[in-house]
N, C-alpha and C positions, 0 to 999 in steps of 0.2 A: 469298372476297368476305365475310367477318363480319372478315378483314384487311385488305380495300381500305376495307372503314367505319370500320373502326377510324384510319384513319391519314388518311383524309378529314376524321373527327369531331378527330381531333389537327390537322391542318394548321389547321382551321376555329380550335378554340380559341386558337393560336398566333396567326392575323392579329386577330381580336376583341382577343386580352391586349394583342395589341402596340398596336393602335391608341388603346385604351383607356388604356394608359399613354403615349402621345403625345401624347393631350386632356389629359394633366396639366398644368396649368401653374402658376406659384408666382406669389401676392400680395405677394415682398416686392420692394421698390423696387430699383433697383441702386443699388451704393454710390458717392456720387458725388465727385469728387477733392477729395481733399485738398486743407485750405486749408495754401497756406504763407506764409512773414512772411521782411521782411529785419531784416539787425542792421547799426546806421549807426552813427558818431560819426566823432573825427577828434584828430589828433596835434599837438601846441602845443608850441613848445621851450618852453627853460631860456634861454637867451640869441639866439646867431644861428645854431643848427644849422638845418638844412635838412629839411623836414617832406613834403619831394617823396621819392617814392621806397620809402617805410616798405613795407614788404609785411606784410600785415593774414590771417593764418590764420585759419579757423575748420572744422575736420575738413578736407576735402579740399576746400576752400573758399579762392579766395588772388583780394585787390586788392590792389590797389598806390594807394597815395593820390596823392591831385593836386598840385600846388601849395600849396593853402592847408590842404592834412594830411587833409581829408575822404578819406576812403573809406564804402563799401555795398557789402553783400554778400545775397544772395535765393536763395531757395528753401527756407527753414527749416519744416518743421513743429515743434509744440507737446516741445519737451523742454528739457535742457542741455546746453550747448557751453562750451567752453573758445573764447579770442579772445587771439591770439599777435602781437605786431607782433613785424618784426624787419628790421634793417639792418644792414650792416654795421658796425664802430667806433660802435655806438652803443647807451646801457641806456636802458630804461626803465620809467617807472614810472607805472602797474604793471607786472613784466613782464608779466604775463600775466591775465585777467578773466573770471571765469565767469557765463555770463548763461545764466535761463530764458528763453525763449519760450512765454508762454502763449496769447495769443487777438490778439495784436496786435502789429503792429512796435517794434522795438525801437531805443529813439536814444541817444544820449548816452553809448557806450562808446569814454571819451576817455583818450588815455595821454599822459604827458608825454617828451616825447624828449631825452636830454642824451648829452654828451661824443663828438662831435667828434672822431677822431684825428686826429691831424697828423701826416704823415708830412712829415719835412723833404724839400726839392731835393734836398739833396746828404748823404748819408749820413755821419758822421763819423769818419775811417780812423785807425788807432791803429797803432804799428809795437812789433813786439813779437822781443827779441833772439830767434835760435833756439833751439829747444831748453830753452825757459823755462819753455813753456807749454805746460800739459796740459789737455786738458777731458777730463771724462768723470771716473769713480771709479775 
């Protein structure tokens, strides 16, 4: 009988304790979603270079410039980032750009493209006498 009473009291204590814990709430507000920003710019030519098709990379995000050289990437939280442009056969000034996103979109991240590589339509061929040409060291 005493054992039965102890078991019932323990069970009641457990039910009351669980009910009290379930009734406890939190006054804290849920964390709002983080705000993200965009980074944009333009690629301009030094001469007659094409500004279309330049791949601009920031972290794992990439965009390709349009026919006017414009590009834009979004989804960046506050922080520091490095922007890198690339197009086969070209160089860029500056080669990369460091940018810090604070509390607004970042614009004006511009680059200048130079040096289209010209590949001749017909490569020049030369004749070499057998046994007179050594390649390597």
